[in-house]
C-alpha positions as CSV (number, residue, x, y, z in Angstrom):
1,M,65.9,61.2,-118.5
2,V,63.9,59.0,-120.9
3,R,60.2,59.5,-121.3
4,M,58.2,56.8,-123.0
5,A,54.5,56.8,-123.7
6,I,52.8,53.6,-122.7
7,S,50.3,52.1,-125.1
8,K,47.6,49.5,-124.4
9,I,49.8,46.7,-125.6
10,S,52.4,47.5,-123.0
11,W,50.0,46.5,-120.3
12,E,48.9,43.3,-121.9
13,G,52.0,42.1,-123.7
14,H,54.8,42.8,-126.1
15,V,55.4,41.5,-129.6
16,L,58.7,39.6,-129.8
17,R,61.0,40.0,-132.7
18,P,60.2,37.6,-135.6
19,V,62.6,34.7,-135.7
20,Q,63.6,33.1,-139.0
21,N,60.5,34.3,-140.8
22,A,58.2,32.7,-138.3
23,P,55.2,34.7,-137.3
24,P,56.0,37.1,-134.4
25,S,54.6,36.0,-131.0
26,I,53.3,38.0,-128.0
27,I,54.8,37.7,-124.5
28,P,52.4,38.7,-121.7
29,T,53.6,41.4,-119.3
30,L,53.0,39.2,-116.2
31,I,54.7,35.8,-116.2
32,Y,53.9,33.3,-113.5
33,G,57.2,32.3,-111.8
34,T,57.6,28.8,-110.4
35,A,60.9,28.7,-108.6
36,W,60.9,27.2,-105.1
37,K,57.3,26.0,-105.3
38,K,58.4,22.4,-104.7
39,T,55.5,19.9,-104.3
40,R,52.9,22.8,-104.6
41,T,54.0,23.6,-108.1
42,A,51.3,21.8,-110.1
43,D,48.5,23.2,-108.0
44,L,49.9,26.7,-108.1
45,V,50.4,26.7,-111.9
46,H,46.9,25.3,-112.4
47,Q,45.5,28.1,-110.1
48,A,47.5,30.8,-111.9
49,L,46.2,29.7,-115.3
50,R,42.6,29.5,-114.1
51,T,43.0,33.0,-112.6
52,G,44.1,34.4,-115.9
53,F,47.9,34.2,-116.2
54,R,48.9,33.4,-119.8
55,A,52.6,32.8,-119.3
56,V,54.7,30.4,-117.1
57,D,58.4,30.5,-116.3
58,T,60.3,27.4,-115.2
59,A,63.7,25.8,-115.6
60,A,65.3,22.3,-116.1
61,Q,67.0,22.8,-112.7
62,P,65.5,20.4,-110.1
63,K,67.5,22.2,-107.5
64,H,65.1,25.1,-107.5
65,Y,62.2,24.1,-109.9
66,R,59.9,21.2,-110.5
67,E,59.6,21.5,-114.2
68,D,57.7,18.1,-114.3
69,L,55.0,19.5,-112.0
70,V,54.8,22.7,-114.0
71,G,53.9,20.5,-117.0
72,E,51.4,18.6,-114.9
73,G,49.7,21.9,-113.8
74,I,49.6,23.1,-117.4
75,R,48.0,19.9,-118.7
76,R,45.4,20.0,-115.9
77,A,44.5,23.5,-117.1
78,F,44.2,22.2,-120.7
79,K,41.9,19.4,-119.6
80,D,39.5,21.6,-117.7
81,G,39.3,24.2,-120.5
82,A,41.0,27.0,-118.6
83,I,43.4,27.7,-121.5
84,Q,44.5,26.3,-124.9
85,R,48.2,25.7,-125.8
86,K,48.1,28.3,-128.5
87,D,47.2,31.0,-125.9
88,L,49.9,30.1,-123.5
89,H,53.5,31.3,-123.4
90,I,55.8,28.6,-121.8
91,Q,59.4,29.4,-121.1
92,T,62.1,27.3,-119.5
93,K,65.8,27.4,-119.0
94,F,69.0,25.4,-119.6
95,T,71.1,25.6,-116.5
96,S,74.8,24.8,-116.6
97,V,76.5,22.3,-114.3
98,R,77.5,24.9,-111.8
99,G,73.9,25.9,-111.2
100,Q,72.7,22.3,-110.7
101,D,72.5,19.9,-107.8
102,P,75.3,17.3,-108.5
103,K,72.9,14.5,-107.4
104,D,70.0,15.6,-109.5
105,M,70.4,17.2,-113.0
106,P,68.7,16.5,-116.4
107,Y,71.9,15.5,-118.1
108,D,75.3,13.9,-117.6
109,P,77.7,16.6,-116.5
110,K,80.7,14.7,-117.9
111,T,79.4,15.2,-121.5
112,S,80.1,18.2,-123.7
113,V,78.1,21.4,-123.4
114,T,76.4,20.6,-126.6
115,D,75.2,17.2,-125.4
116,Q,74.1,18.7,-122.1
117,V,71.9,21.2,-123.9
118,H,70.4,18.5,-126.1
119,A,69.6,16.3,-123.1
120,S,68.2,19.2,-121.1
121,I,65.9,20.3,-124.0
122,R,64.7,16.7,-124.5
123,S,63.8,16.6,-120.8
124,S,62.0,19.9,-121.0
125,L,60.0,18.9,-124.1
126,H,58.9,15.8,-122.2
127,N,58.0,17.7,-119.0
128,L,56.1,20.4,-120.8
129,R,54.3,18.3,-123.4
130,A,50.6,19.2,-123.9
131,D,49.3,15.7,-123.4
132,D,49.8,13.0,-120.7
133,A,50.9,10.4,-123.3
134,P,54.8,10.4,-123.2
135,E,55.0,10.2,-127.0
136,S,53.3,13.6,-127.3
137,A,56.7,15.1,-126.4
138,D,57.5,14.5,-130.0
139,E,55.1,17.2,-131.0
140,A,55.8,19.5,-128.0
141,Y,57.3,23.0,-128.4
142,I,58.7,25.6,-126.1
143,D,57.9,29.3,-126.6
144,M,61.1,30.6,-125.0
145,L,64.4,28.8,-124.0
146,I,66.6,30.9,-121.7
147,L,70.2,30.4,-120.9
148,H,70.0,30.5,-117.1
149,S,73.4,32.3,-116.9
150,P,76.5,32.7,-119.0
151,L,78.8,29.7,-118.8
152,P,82.4,30.1,-117.4
153,T,83.8,31.1,-120.8
154,M,82.3,33.0,-123.8
155,A,83.3,30.0,-126.0
156,Q,81.1,27.7,-123.8
157,T,78.3,30.3,-123.8
158,L,78.3,30.5,-127.5
159,E,78.5,26.7,-127.8
160,A,75.3,26.4,-125.7
161,W,73.6,29.2,-127.7
162,Q,74.5,27.7,-131.1
163,T,73.0,24.4,-129.9
164,F,69.8,26.3,-128.9
165,E,69.7,27.8,-132.4
166,A,69.4,24.3,-134.0
167,Y,65.9,24.0,-132.4
168,V,64.6,27.4,-133.6
169,P,61.8,28.0,-134.7
170,H,60.0,24.7,-134.8
171,R,60.7,23.1,-131.4
172,I,61.7,26.4,-129.7
173,R,60.2,29.7,-130.8
174,N,62.5,32.3,-129.2
175,L,65.7,32.4,-127.1
176,G,66.8,34.5,-124.1
177,I,69.5,34.8,-121.5
178,S,69.3,35.4,-117.7
179,N,71.7,36.7,-115.0
180,T,73.8,38.5,-117.5
181,D,75.8,41.8,-117.6
182,L,75.9,44.3,-120.5
183,P,79.3,43.3,-122.0
184,T,78.3,39.6,-122.1
185,L,74.9,40.5,-123.6
186,K,76.6,42.7,-126.3
187,E,79.1,40.0,-127.2
188,L,76.4,37.3,-127.4
189,F,74.2,39.6,-129.5
190,T,77.1,40.2,-131.9
191,H,77.8,36.6,-132.5
192,A,74.4,35.0,-132.3
193,Q,72.5,34.1,-135.5
194,V,69.3,34.0,-133.5
195,K,69.4,37.1,-131.4
196,P,68.1,37.0,-127.8
197,S,64.5,38.1,-127.5
198,V,64.6,38.5,-123.7
199,V,67.0,39.2,-120.9
200,Q,65.8,37.9,-117.5
201,N,67.6,39.7,-114.7
202,R,67.2,40.7,-111.0
203,F,65.9,44.2,-110.9
204,Y,67.6,45.7,-107.9
205,A,70.0,48.4,-106.6
206,D,73.1,46.2,-106.7
207,T,73.1,46.4,-110.5
208,Q,71.9,50.0,-110.6
209,Y,68.6,48.6,-111.7
210,D,70.2,47.6,-115.0
211,V,69.7,51.1,-116.4
212,A,72.4,50.8,-119.1
213,L,71.5,47.2,-119.9
214,R,67.8,48.0,-120.3
215,A,68.7,50.9,-122.6
216,F,70.5,48.5,-124.8
217,C,67.6,46.1,-124.7
218,R,65.2,48.8,-125.8
219,E,67.5,49.8,-128.7
220,Q,67.7,46.2,-129.9
221,H,64.0,45.3,-129.2
222,I,64.9,42.9,-126.5
223,I,62.3,42.4,-123.7
224,Y,63.6,42.8,-120.2
225,Q,62.2,40.3,-117.7
226,S,62.4,41.6,-114.1
227,F,62.6,39.1,-111.3
228,W,63.1,39.6,-107.5
229,T,61.1,42.7,-108.1
230,L,59.4,42.8,-104.7
231,T,61.8,40.9,-102.5
232,A,64.9,42.9,-103.4
233,N,63.2,46.3,-103.3
234,P,61.6,47.1,-100.0
235,D,62.8,50.7,-100.2
236,L,61.2,51.1,-103.6
237,I,57.9,49.8,-102.3
238,R,58.0,52.5,-99.6
239,S,59.0,55.2,-102.1
240,N,56.8,58.2,-102.7
241,A,56.3,57.3,-106.4
242,V,55.0,53.8,-105.5
243,Q,52.9,54.9,-102.6
244,S,51.4,57.8,-104.7
245,L,50.5,55.5,-107.6
246,A,49.0,53.0,-105.2
247,Q,46.7,55.7,-103.8
248,Q,45.8,57.3,-107.2
249,A,45.1,54.1,-109.1
250,E,43.7,52.1,-106.1
251,L,46.4,49.5,-106.2
252,S,48.4,47.6,-103.5
253,P,51.9,49.0,-103.1
254,A,53.3,45.7,-104.6
255,A,51.1,46.0,-107.7
256,A,52.0,49.7,-108.0
257,L,55.7,48.8,-108.1
258,Y,55.0,46.2,-110.7
259,C,53.2,48.8,-112.8
260,L,55.9,51.3,-112.5
261,V,58.5,48.8,-113.6
262,L,56.4,47.9,-116.6
263,G,56.1,51.6,-117.3
264,L,59.9,51.7,-118.0
265,G,59.2,50.1,-121.4
266,Y,59.9,46.8,-123.1
267,T,59.5,45.1,-119.7
268,T,57.8,42.1,-118.3
269,I,57.6,40.8,-114.7
270,L,58.0,37.4,-113.1
271,D,55.2,37.2,-110.5
272,G,55.6,34.2,-108.2
273,T,52.9,34.8,-105.7
274,T,51.4,31.7,-104.0
275,N,48.3,33.6,-102.9
276,P,45.3,33.2,-105.2
277,A,43.9,36.6,-104.1
278,R,47.2,38.2,-105.0
279,M,47.2,36.5,-108.4
280,E,43.8,38.0,-109.2
281,E,44.8,41.4,-107.7
282,D,48.0,41.6,-109.8
283,L,46.1,40.8,-113.1
284,I,43.3,43.3,-112.2
285,A,46.0,45.9,-111.6
286,L,47.0,45.9,-115.3
287,K,43.4,46.7,-116.3
288,K,43.3,49.5,-113.7
289,M,46.5,50.9,-115.0
290,E,45.4,50.8,-118.6
291,R,42.4,52.8,-117.5
292,F,44.3,55.2,-115.2
293,S,47.1,55.9,-117.6
294,G,44.6,56.6,-120.4
295,Q,42.3,58.8,-118.4
296,Q,44.9,60.6,-116.3
297,P,48.1,60.7,-118.5
298,E,49.7,63.7,-116.8
299,P,49.6,62.3,-113.2
300,W,50.8,58.9,-114.5
301,Q,53.7,60.4,-116.4
302,T,54.6,62.6,-113.4
303,T,54.7,59.6,-111.1
304,L,56.6,57.5,-113.6
305,A,59.2,60.3,-114.0
306,E,59.6,60.4,-110.2
307,F,60.1,56.6,-110.2
308,R,62.7,56.9,-112.9
309,Q,64.6,59.5,-110.8
310,S,64.5,57.1,-107.8
311,I,66.3,54.5,-109.8
312,R,68.6,57.1,-111.4
313,E,67.3,56.5,-114.9
């Protein structure tokens, strides 16, 4: 069983691996997730940033995301002084043809994978520009571009990744992959010039909570981004470790589960709540946990060890 001491930075954010001699950047531990928000997207992103979120996740996939409205919400937060671009982590995704709505995608599906990636990135830079003026897209950058899932073949996956790499580090600062298994991740890591900085996966029992994959990520200094953390894990929320931490640290069970997942190390969480009170509660939970784990390290480590056992880590 792995035991890992949790430092202050683990509650606030993680330093990403430097890319091509660019200064390393920090990714916050809580990332506001924007999937399925539809016409509410701009208002919810604006609310999340005003509440204190400093990272936003989206995708160039109109089927499930409104990347254009994510950009609108971000620009609204810039205008009212809630945040500055330099303090915000923006990540989006390239989604292959099989993950898109055939009637609404950001590229021509008949073109090559390379051309699809270029068109998708152009669309994302336009949507996520810092200013309303369309020409400001020429100066826009994205902190993290994620391959939404491996393509049907490794050759196509590498073709997409190599196209990503052409934008690093000036227009795109870091790269990642989502919905991957360990063999695919290892092969990509071996062949990539710009190594993946994050892996964004469902954290749930069907994949044994990615125990082996997360171990590889820790070894290679790759940040694991957990999504579906609450929805897929009702049994974990009811577990003794989660309920115990919730009581000891005065957290909601949902926030306690988030904190225990973060406690596994090199981990961030996609938090897609639409409730403003929950947004605030989840951010406050990090401060409570920083205090609790510092003042009561033994109860924290005992509860974390019990949680590790419950997911067979």
